[in-house]
C-alpha positions as CSV (number, residue, x, y, z in Angstrom):
1,M,-3.4,-44.4,23.3
2,E,-6.5,-42.3,23.6
3,A,-9.0,-40.3,21.5
4,K,-8.1,-36.9,23.3
5,K,-4.1,-37.5,23.9
6,K,-4.3,-38.4,19.4
7,I,-6.6,-35.2,19.2
8,R,-3.6,-33.4,20.3
9,Y,-0.7,-34.3,18.4
10,L,-2.5,-34.1,15.7
11,V,-3.4,-30.3,16.1
12,S,0.2,-29.9,17.9
13,L,1.6,-30.8,13.8
14,M,-1.3,-28.8,12.4
15,M,0.4,-25.8,13.9
16,I,3.7,-26.4,13.4
17,L,3.1,-27.0,9.7
18,I,1.3,-23.7,9.8
19,M,4.1,-22.3,11.1
20,V,6.6,-24.3,9.1
21,G,4.6,-23.4,6.3
22,L,4.4,-19.9,7.0
23,A,7.8,-19.1,7.1
24,E,8.9,-21.6,3.9
25,W,5.7,-19.2,1.6
26,T,7.2,-15.5,2.8
27,G,10.6,-17.0,2.8
28,E,10.7,-14.9,6.2
29,K,13.0,-17.2,8.7
30,E,12.7,-15.9,11.8
31,I,8.6,-17.0,11.8
32,L,10.2,-20.0,12.8
33,F,10.3,-20.1,16.4
34,P,11.8,-23.6,17.8
35,E,10.8,-22.8,21.1
36,M,6.6,-23.1,20.3
37,T,8.1,-27.0,19.6
38,A,8.8,-26.9,23.6
39,L,5.1,-24.7,24.2
40,I,3.1,-26.8,22.7
41,V,4.9,-30.1,24.6
42,G,4.5,-28.6,27.4
43,L,0.3,-26.9,27.2
44,L,-0.7,-29.1,25.0
45,I,0.6,-32.5,25.0
46,I,1.0,-32.2,28.2
47,D,-2.2,-33.5,30.5
48,K,-0.8,-30.9,34.2
49,R,1.0,-28.4,34.3
50,V,4.7,-27.2,33.3
51,W,5.5,-24.0,34.3
52,N,3.7,-21.7,36.8
53,V,2.9,-18.3,34.6
54,S,-0.8,-17.1,33.8
55,R,-1.7,-17.2,30.3
56,W,-0.7,-13.6,30.0
57,Q,2.4,-13.2,30.9
58,I,3.1,-16.5,28.5
59,I,2.0,-13.7,26.3
60,L,3.0,-10.7,26.8
61,L,7.1,-12.7,28.5
62,M,7.6,-14.5,25.5
63,S,7.0,-11.3,23.2
64,L,8.8,-8.8,25.7
65,G,12.1,-11.6,26.0
66,A,12.2,-11.3,22.2
67,I,11.8,-8.1,21.9
68,A,14.8,-7.6,24.0
69,G,16.5,-9.7,22.4
70,I,16.1,-7.9,18.9
71,C,17.0,-4.6,20.4
72,I,20.9,-6.2,22.2
73,V,21.2,-7.0,18.1
74,R,20.7,-3.3,17.2
75,Y,21.7,-1.4,19.8
76,S,24.6,-3.2,22.4
77,P,28.0,-2.5,21.0
78,L,29.5,-4.8,23.5
79,Y,31.3,-7.7,22.8
80,Y,28.9,-11.2,21.4
81,V,29.2,-13.3,24.6
82,I,28.6,-10.1,26.2
83,N,25.3,-9.4,24.8
84,L,23.9,-12.8,25.4
85,C,24.8,-12.6,28.8
86,L,22.8,-10.1,28.8
87,A,20.3,-11.2,26.8
88,F,19.8,-14.1,29.5
89,A,20.4,-11.7,32.8
90,F,17.3,-10.1,30.8
91,A,14.7,-13.3,31.0
92,G,16.0,-13.9,34.5
93,A,15.0,-10.9,35.8
94,C,11.2,-11.1,34.4
95,L,10.9,-14.3,35.6
96,L,11.6,-13.5,38.6
97,M,10.2,-10.2,39.1
98,S,7.2,-11.8,37.2
99,R,7.3,-14.7,39.6
100,A,6.5,-17.2,36.9
101,T,8.8,-20.2,36.0
102,L,8.1,-20.0,32.3
103,I,11.8,-20.9,31.5
104,P,11.3,-21.2,27.4
105,L,11.4,-17.5,27.6
106,I,15.4,-17.3,27.4
107,S,15.6,-18.7,24.4
108,A,12.8,-15.7,23.3
109,C,15.9,-13.7,24.2
110,V,18.6,-15.9,23.5
111,L,17.6,-17.2,20.4
112,P,18.0,-13.5,18.3
113,V,21.4,-12.5,19.8
114,L,22.8,-16.2,18.8
115,L,21.5,-16.0,15.5
116,H,22.2,-12.2,14.7
117,T,18.6,-11.8,13.6
118,E,17.3,-7.7,13.4
119,S,14.1,-8.1,11.9
120,V,10.7,-7.2,13.2
121,I,9.2,-9.9,12.0
122,Y,10.6,-12.0,14.8
123,P,8.9,-10.4,18.0
124,I,5.5,-10.7,16.3
125,A,6.4,-14.0,15.4
126,V,7.2,-14.3,19.3
127,F,3.7,-13.1,19.9
128,S,1.2,-14.5,17.3
129,M,2.9,-17.6,17.7
130,S,2.2,-18.1,21.4
131,T,-1.1,-16.0,21.8
132,M,-2.3,-19.1,18.9
133,V,-0.7,-21.8,21.7
134,V,-2.7,-20.1,24.7
135,A,-5.6,-20.1,23.2
136,V,-5.7,-23.4,21.7
137,Q,-4.7,-24.7,24.9
138,I,-8.7,-23.2,25.9
139,I,-10.5,-24.5,23.8
140,M,-9.0,-27.7,23.9
141,E,-9.4,-27.3,27.8
142,R,-13.3,-26.0,27.1
143,C,-14.0,-28.8,24.3
144,G,-12.3,-31.3,27.1
145,I,-9.7,-32.5,25.2
146,R,-6.8,-31.1,27.8
147,S,-8.0,-30.9,31.2
148,R,-8.7,-27.3,32.4
149,I,-5.2,-26.4,34.9
150,P,-5.4,-25.2,38.0
151,E,-4.4,-21.1,39.6
152,N,-1.3,-20.8,39.7
153,S,0.7,-19.8,43.0
154,S,3.4,-17.5,42.8
155,V,6.1,-17.4,45.3
156,K,8.5,-14.4,46.0
157,P,11.0,-14.1,44.8
158,G,13.8,-14.0,48.1
159,K,18.0,-13.2,48.2
160,R,18.2,-17.5,48.0
161,E,16.8,-17.5,44.4
162,L,18.6,-13.4,43.7
163,F,21.8,-15.4,44.6
164,R,20.7,-19.2,42.3
165,W,20.2,-16.7,38.9
166,F,23.3,-14.7,39.5
167,S,24.8,-17.7,39.5
168,L,23.6,-19.3,36.5
169,L,24.6,-16.2,35.0
170,C,28.2,-16.7,35.7
171,F,28.9,-20.4,34.3
172,V,26.1,-19.3,31.0
173,G,29.0,-16.8,30.6
174,L,31.4,-18.7,30.9
175,I,30.4,-21.6,28.8
176,S,29.7,-18.8,26.1
177,M,33.8,-18.1,26.4
178,F,34.7,-21.1,25.9
179,A,32.2,-22.0,22.7
180,V,33.3,-19.2,21.7
181,S,37.1,-19.1,22.0
182,T,37.3,-23.0,20.4
183,D,35.2,-22.2,17.7
184,Y,32.0,-24.8,19.0
185,P,29.1,-22.2,18.6
186,Y,26.7,-25.4,18.4
187,M,27.4,-25.9,22.5
188,I,25.2,-23.2,23.6
189,L,22.2,-23.5,21.9
190,P,19.2,-21.7,23.4
191,P,17.6,-24.6,24.3
192,L,20.4,-26.2,26.2
193,M,20.8,-22.5,28.5
194,V,16.6,-24.0,29.2
195,T,17.6,-26.9,29.9
196,F,20.3,-25.6,32.4
197,A,17.7,-23.3,34.1
198,E,15.4,-25.6,34.0
199,M,17.7,-28.3,35.6
200,V,18.3,-26.4,38.3
201,N,15.1,-24.2,39.1
202,S,12.4,-27.4,38.1
203,K,10.7,-29.0,40.7
204,A,9.1,-31.4,38.4
205,G,11.5,-34.8,38.7
206,F,13.3,-34.9,34.9
207,R,15.5,-33.2,37.1
208,N,16.1,-36.1,39.1
209,R,17.0,-37.8,36.0
210,P,20.5,-36.2,33.8
211,T,21.2,-39.1,31.3
212,Q,18.0,-39.3,30.1
213,V,17.8,-35.7,29.7
214,F,21.1,-36.0,27.9
215,L,19.9,-38.8,25.8
216,F,16.3,-36.4,25.0
217,L,18.6,-33.5,23.7
218,T,21.0,-35.6,21.4
219,T,18.0,-37.6,19.8
220,A,16.1,-34.7,19.2
221,A,19.7,-31.9,17.6
222,T,20.5,-35.3,16.0
223,L,17.0,-36.2,14.6
224,G,16.7,-32.6,13.4
225,T,20.2,-32.1,12.0
226,V,19.9,-35.6,9.0
227,F,15.4,-34.9,8.6
228,Q,17.4,-31.5,7.3
229,I,20.2,-32.4,6.0
230,I,19.3,-35.3,4.0
231,G,15.6,-34.5,3.3
232,Y,16.5,-30.7,2.5
233,R,19.6,-29.9,1.1
234,H,20.1,-34.1,-0.8
235,L,16.7,-34.7,-1.1
236,H,15.1,-31.1,-1.6
237,L,12.1,-31.6,0.6
238,P,9.7,-28.6,1.7
239,A,9.9,-27.5,4.9
240,T,6.7,-28.8,5.7
241,V,7.3,-31.5,5.3
242,I,10.6,-32.0,7.0
243,A,8.5,-30.2,10.5
244,L,6.5,-32.8,9.5
245,C,8.5,-35.7,10.2
246,I,10.7,-34.1,13.2
247,A,7.6,-33.8,15.3
248,A,6.0,-36.5,13.8
249,S,9.7,-39.0,15.4
250,L,9.8,-36.7,18.4
251,F,5.7,-37.3,19.6
252,F,6.9,-40.8,19.1
253,I,9.4,-41.0,21.8
254,F,7.6,-39.3,24.0
255,E,5.4,-41.4,23.6
256,W,7.5,-44.8,23.3
257,T,9.3,-43.8,26.3
258,G,6.7,-42.4,29.2
259,K,8.5,-38.8,29.1
260,Y,8.3,-35.5,27.4
261,F,10.7,-33.0,27.8
262,A,9.7,-29.4,26.0
263,P,13.5,-28.2,25.4
264,A,13.8,-31.5,22.8
265,G,11.8,-30.2,21.1
266,A,12.9,-26.7,20.6
267,L,16.5,-27.5,19.8
268,A,15.0,-30.7,17.0
269,F,13.6,-27.5,15.1
270,I,16.8,-25.4,15.4
271,P,18.6,-27.0,12.5
272,M,16.1,-25.4,10.4
273,L,17.1,-22.0,11.1
274,L,21.3,-22.3,10.9
275,P,23.3,-21.9,7.5
276,E,24.4,-25.7,6.0
277,E,28.1,-25.1,6.8
278,G,29.4,-27.0,8.9
279,L,25.9,-28.5,10.5
280,A,27.1,-31.9,10.6
281,W,28.7,-31.2,13.8
282,L,26.1,-29.6,15.2
283,P,24.8,-33.1,17.0
284,L,28.4,-33.2,18.9
285,Q,28.5,-30.1,19.4
286,A,25.1,-29.7,21.8
287,S,25.5,-32.9,23.4
288,I,29.0,-31.4,24.4
289,G,27.0,-28.5,25.5
290,A,24.0,-30.3,27.6
291,A,26.5,-32.1,29.6
292,L,28.4,-29.5,30.7
293,F,25.5,-27.5,31.2
294,I,23.7,-30.7,33.3
295,T,27.2,-31.4,34.8
296,I,27.3,-28.3,36.3
297,A,23.6,-28.6,37.6
298,M,23.7,-32.0,39.3
299,V,27.5,-31.2,41.2
300,V,27.1,-27.6,41.5
301,F,23.4,-26.7,42.2
302,Q,22.0,-30.6,43.7
303,K,25.1,-31.0,45.0
304,C,24.7,-35.3,43.8
305,Y,28.1,-35.9,45.2
306,Q,26.2,-35.6,48.3
307,W,24.3,-38.7,47.3
308,S,23.8,-42.5,48.3
309,R,25.2,-44.5,45.6
310,A,22.2,-46.0,45.3
311,Q,19.9,-42.3,44.3
312,I,23.4,-41.8,42.2
313,I,22.6,-45.2,40.0
314,F,19.0,-44.8,39.1
315,C,19.4,-40.6,38.7
316,A,22.0,-42.4,35.8
317,T,20.2,-45.6,34.3
318,P,17.1,-44.1,32.2
319,T,14.5,-44.8,31.9
320,L,13.9,-47.6,29.5
321,L,16.4,-49.6,31.0
322,R,15.4,-49.7,34.3
323,E,12.1,-50.8,33.4
324,Y,13.3,-53.3,31.0
325,M,15.9,-54.5,34.7
326,N,12.9,-54.9,36.7
327,R,10.9,-56.9,33.8
328,R,13.2,-59.0,33.7
329,K,13.8,-59.5,37.6
330,R,10.1,-59.6,38.4
331,K,10.9,-62.4,36.0
332,Q,13.4,-64.7,38.0
333,Q,11.8,-64.5,41.1
334,S,8.3,-65.9,39.3
């Protein structure tokens, strides 16, 4: 691994530990913002533009999403699922109006509704953490630790984009109703909604690797849950040690596979916010939710049923397995 990437990983670990340490020291869980890990992955570790958004928009949009989320919890008398849809719709509207693709905004808006967070500390933490990540990115670029990002190009949304987001909202509402009625709340964790929107809207290569995305999400959910249950509940380790283990494990997986997926980083830290009761079921429920969201994205929006058989096999095969099979084929031919 090159020296510059090592520095980016070390700085990212320090920032995550600062966030978790502050939350542990003050006793305010609202400071622990899981989507900060996704921002760190997208803005610091990955050495290219991930989201089509300017720096000031990152801070503004994430802060607005957090404020909207706690306002929905405080003032909306509507049914829980409707409030979740309101938060999702607000995030989608902000992205459409700003012409940005900062999909993690969904998580900033939906998370307080999911967890019934009313504290003003949450939007303050989101603003502070977003500002810190953006500031560190600027410093890294000026020091040559990270490549400079070119100016973003925005495209005015049309009727197709409006209809796409409306369709996303309908499916999120349906899955949320199913999750609530079956008492499987972890099927609709915000990073899974982010994954759904990314799979539909993004043009990145991961949208054609559904199996790999699913494995990333299930692995992240399992890692976060195992470290939280064993390390925090049974071994009584500090939250900072748990966070260090989760982040280091994730970064190792990213480097080992050579692929990065920001929502997985956020999903891994969700268990640190949740009550112990029923936490052991999180990996299973998150896996079911991930499978549903990814399947809908592939079938309804990408129309994978129209693909050739070879393309389907290629997309369904994880990268590591595909590389292993290619190496064996080359050995047999040589």
